[in-house]
Every structure is written in C-alpha cells, then in structure tokens.
N, C-alpha and C positions, 0 to 999 in steps of 0.2 A: 504494500500500500504506500502511495506517495502523495504528498501534498506540497503545494508551492509555499515557500517561506518568504514572507515580506521582510526585507532588511530592517533590523531594529537593534536596539541595545548597542553594544560596542561595534557591531558590524556597520551600523548606520552612521556612526560618528567618527570612526577612526581612520577611514580610508578616503583618499581623494578618488574621484571617478577614474576608472581605468580605461584607457583609450580602447576603442573598438566596441563591439556590441556587449551589452550587459546581459549576463546569463541568469536565467531564473534558477533559484536554488530550491530544490525539493527535499522534503523530509520523508524518510522511509522508516518502517518498522518491520522486523522479521525475527525469527528465531535462528540463531547461528550457533552451531555446536552446542545446542541445548540451552542457550541463554538468550532471552529477549534483548535485542540490540536496536538502537536508534542511530541513524546516520543521515547526513546531509550530502547532497550531490548536485552537480551541474555538469552539463555535457562538455567534455574536453574537445579540443581540436585534433588531438592525436592521442599519444600515450596518456592514460589517466594518471592523475597525481593522487597519492594517498597522503592526506594531511592529518597529523597526529598531535593532539593537544597534550598538555601536561597537567600538573596539579596547581590549583584546584579548579581548572576551567573545564570547558567542554567544546564540542565541535562548533558551537555558536561563534567562537572567536575567529574561525576561519571563513566566515561568510564573505567578507570582502575579497578574499583570495579565490573563493569558489566562483564569485561573480566575474572575476577577471580572467581566470584560467581554467575553471571547471575542475572536475575530479570528485573524490569521495572523502568525507571526513566523518569518521565514526565517533560517537560518544563511547569511549573505552569502558568496558565493564567496571562498575563501581562509580561511574561518573555520569553527570548529565541525566538524561532520561533512559539510559540503558539500565539493565537489571543490576542489582547490587547484592547478589546472593551471599549468604554467610559462609557457604562451603566452597566458594570459588578460589582459585589459585592466584592471589594478587602478588605475583612475583614477575621478574623479567622473563623467566621461562614460560610462565603461565600466559603472559600477554603475547609472547612470540607464537605460541600454539594457537591462541585465539586469532591473531592476525592472519596466519596461514589459512585457517578455516574461513575467515571473513572474506579474504580474496578469492578463495575457491567458491564460496557462496555466490559471489558476484561474477565468477568466471573471468577473473582478471589474471593475465599472465605476466607480461612485463609492465612495469609501472615506474613513475617518478615517486620520490619519497621526500616529504617535508616534515621535520620533527622539531618540537620545541619542548624544553623542560623534560618532564618524564615521558614525553613522546619519543624519547630516546629508546624506548623498548622496541621501536621499529628498526633500530640498528641491529638488534639481535636477529631479526628476520633477514635483514640485508646481508649480514655476515654468513648466515646459513645458506642463502640463495643469492649470491652477488650477481649472477647472470641475469636476474630478473629486474634489476634496478638500472634505469637509464640515466636519471639525473637525481641528485641528492642535494637538499638544503638542510643545514643544521643551524637552528636558531637557539642560542643560549640554552644548551641542553645539559641535563645531568651528565657529569663526566663519566663515561665508561673508559676511564683512563687512570693511571697510577697517580697517587699524590693528593687526591681530593679528600677533604675532611668536611663532614656535614656542617651546615650552617646552624645557627642557634635554635631556630624554630624546629628544624628536623631533629636536633638533639633532644629537645623536649618530647617530640612525638615518639622518638625511639625508646624512651624510658617507659617501661610497663607500669601501669597505674597512673603515673604522672601524665603520660600522653592522653589517656582517656579523660582525665580530669580537665586537662587543658582544652581538649576538643569540646567537651560538654559545656564548658564555662566560657566559650568564646561568643560574645554578643556581636551584633552587626558592626558596631563602631570599632571594636578590636579587629574584626576582619578587614575593615577599611584601612586601619593603621598598618596591618601586616602587608596588605597589598601595596600600599603606598611605599613602605620600606622596601618591599621586593622590587618595585619599579626602579628604585635606585636613583632617580633624578631629583628628588626633593619636591616634585610636583604631585598633586593629588591624582588619584585614578578616577575615571569617569563613574558617575553614579550608576550607569547602566552595567558596568563591569561588576561593581559591588553587588548590585541587585542580582545579577546572574549567578555569581558565586554563592551568595547567601541563599538563594532559592534552592540550589542544588546541594547545599552543605548539610544533608540530613545524616542520620546515624549510619546509613549504608555507605555513603561517601567517606564519612569519618573512619569507619572500619577499614575501608579499602586503602585509605591513605596510611593509616597506622601499620597495616600489614605490609604494604609495599615498602615503606621506609625501613621497617624492622627486618625485612628480608635482604637489605642491601648494605652490608658492612662495606667499608672502603675496599677491602680485598675482593669482595664480590663485584663491585663496580669495575675495578681494574681488570678482573678476569672476563667480565662481560664484553670488554672491548679488545680482547686479545687478537681478534682476527679482523680488525678494522682495515688492515692493509689489503684484505681480499676484495674490498669494495672498490672496483675499478671505475665506477660511474663518475662522470663529470660532476664535481661537487662544489658547492658554494657554502662557506661557513660564515654566517652573518651574526656578529656578536656585539651587543650593546655593552660598551666598555664600563658603564656605571652600574652594572649588575652587582649588587652588594652580596648576593648569595652564591654566585658562581663567577669567580674572578676571570678577567679577560685573558689571563694566560692559558686558560683551558680552551678558549677559542683558537688560539695559536696551536695548542697541542692537538686539537681535532684536525686542523688543517695540515699539520705535519703527519698525522697518522693515516690520513686518507690520501692515497697516491695521486689522485687527480683533482685536488682541491685548491680553491683560491679563498683566502681570508678577506672578508669584508668587515673590517672593524668600524663601529659606528660610535663616534664620540657623542657625548651628551645624550645617550640613549641607555635604557636599562634592560630589564629582564624580558620585556616584550618590545623589541626595538622599534617596531612599526607604530607603536603608540606615540612615540616621540618623533619619529621620522616617517610620516604616512607614505612618502614616496617609495618606501621599500616595498609596499604592496605591488605597485606597478613593476618595480625592478625584479622582484621574485617571480611574479606571474610571467614576465618576459623570459626569465631564465628557464623555467620549467617548460615553456612552450617552444623553446628554441630547438631546432633540429640539428 
C-alpha cells in the first residue's frame, strides 16, 4: 500500500528547491522478514538510492533528498513508524540481515547507499556485498573505525538502569537541548525536527536505542569496519566539522578507509550538515544521480 507524502516538518524547511522536476514521495507499509516496516520512496532516474537514517530520527529527514533524486528510505526497525518488537535483534548484524531482506522484498539488486549517524549499519551490508553498491555517501556516521570513544549521552545510555532512567525522564525540552548540542553549531534545531523526534520517542524506540548502543563497544565498532576497503564504489564523505559527538577526524578516517572516496569537509556545519548548508541536498542528489 502506498500513499503520497506532502512535504512537511524538516523536509519542508531544510532544503532549497532542487533543480529539475520535483518527485512525489510515497509512503509504503508491508511486512518484511516478519516485521511490519514503513518506508518512503520516489522514482529514481536510474540506480535506486537507499537512504538510511540514524538515531533518533526516521526516514522523514530524507524527504528533500527523495524529492531531488528518488530512491527508498526505510524507517529502520525500532524507529519511526516501523515495528518496535521487544524480541528483535537491535545490533549491527541484526540490521544488516534486515536490510538484505528489505532489498530482496523490493527486488533491488544494485543500489546507491547514503548513510548518516547509525545509518552506518548499511556499511555492514556494503562490506558483505560490495559489488552491489554503485555510489556511496557517508554523512557524519558512527565510526566503524578504531579509536572512537562514545560521547557523553551514549555513555549514559550504555549504563544499565541509568540509561532506562535517563530515557524515561527525558521531557521534550531536554530532547531539544540534546538535539541542539548534537547539531554542534550553537544554533537551535527546527521545531519540526523536535516534534518529529519527540513523537517517535516512545518506549519501543527507547528500547531499540539502548540495545543498539549497548551492543556496540568500541572494539565492536572497529571490527564492524574491518572490510571497508572492499567497498570499491565511488564515495563521497560529507562531514560537518562542528559535530560535537563524532569529531571531524573520523570523516578523514572514513575517506582514507574507502578506496575511492573524496572528503567533503563542511565548516560551520554539525551532525546533520545539510541543516546548516541546505545546498548539500542538491550536491548529494547530483552525486548519486551521476553516471
């Protein structure tokens, strides 16, 4: 089942109009590998692009990119409007298996891949099947690299008992402050982004976040990127230099680990670089559409 999505929230205010025809974004619901999943899509001009969100957002944040370049953007299990089952495997490996099933469900062979924050789970799939990935964009991702230590919020979430208390006691205004700090530029986040995150931040999403972070010790993250060098796709690493949670050196490290990557450092931009530099939407759409 599909329905057209009217641009709203962050998608309506964060992007300049992308040159060329604007694509209608549709919302879909289906059961994939035994779990109800919601995703957004728009028709691509060629190879479809898989857009993977991070914590604590959903596929809504990709709407301007979908309107510009098309592709598919799922709400990952545990997030957005997808199912948030208590018995699901909220780990890097669990998400890799899900993404394989999701692409099989849609009969997608080769694809472009765009990942941000914990959308890095898509890199696990790309390392397992590098021949399927044509173009790759890495936006301020969780480092699947050696040397990363979790930021202060993650350290709270990773502590059993303390993390549950912190999640349950987080009101909307604290959510705004965390997002503002995460943005890293000292400017506020749009009300629509706060509304989106807050609306989805139920017990199921809280549980998914806690399990995901607790499954990912620094050595697990380093091991998860051991085969990044196998990904031969033409790659663009876009990194907001003012990200307070994932330092800019990891953007350079990703660019060095990927054999055909170019680093696009973005001064005066944070964890979601296109919030601060909306022209990046057009730039990335053009990159994934290039032949």
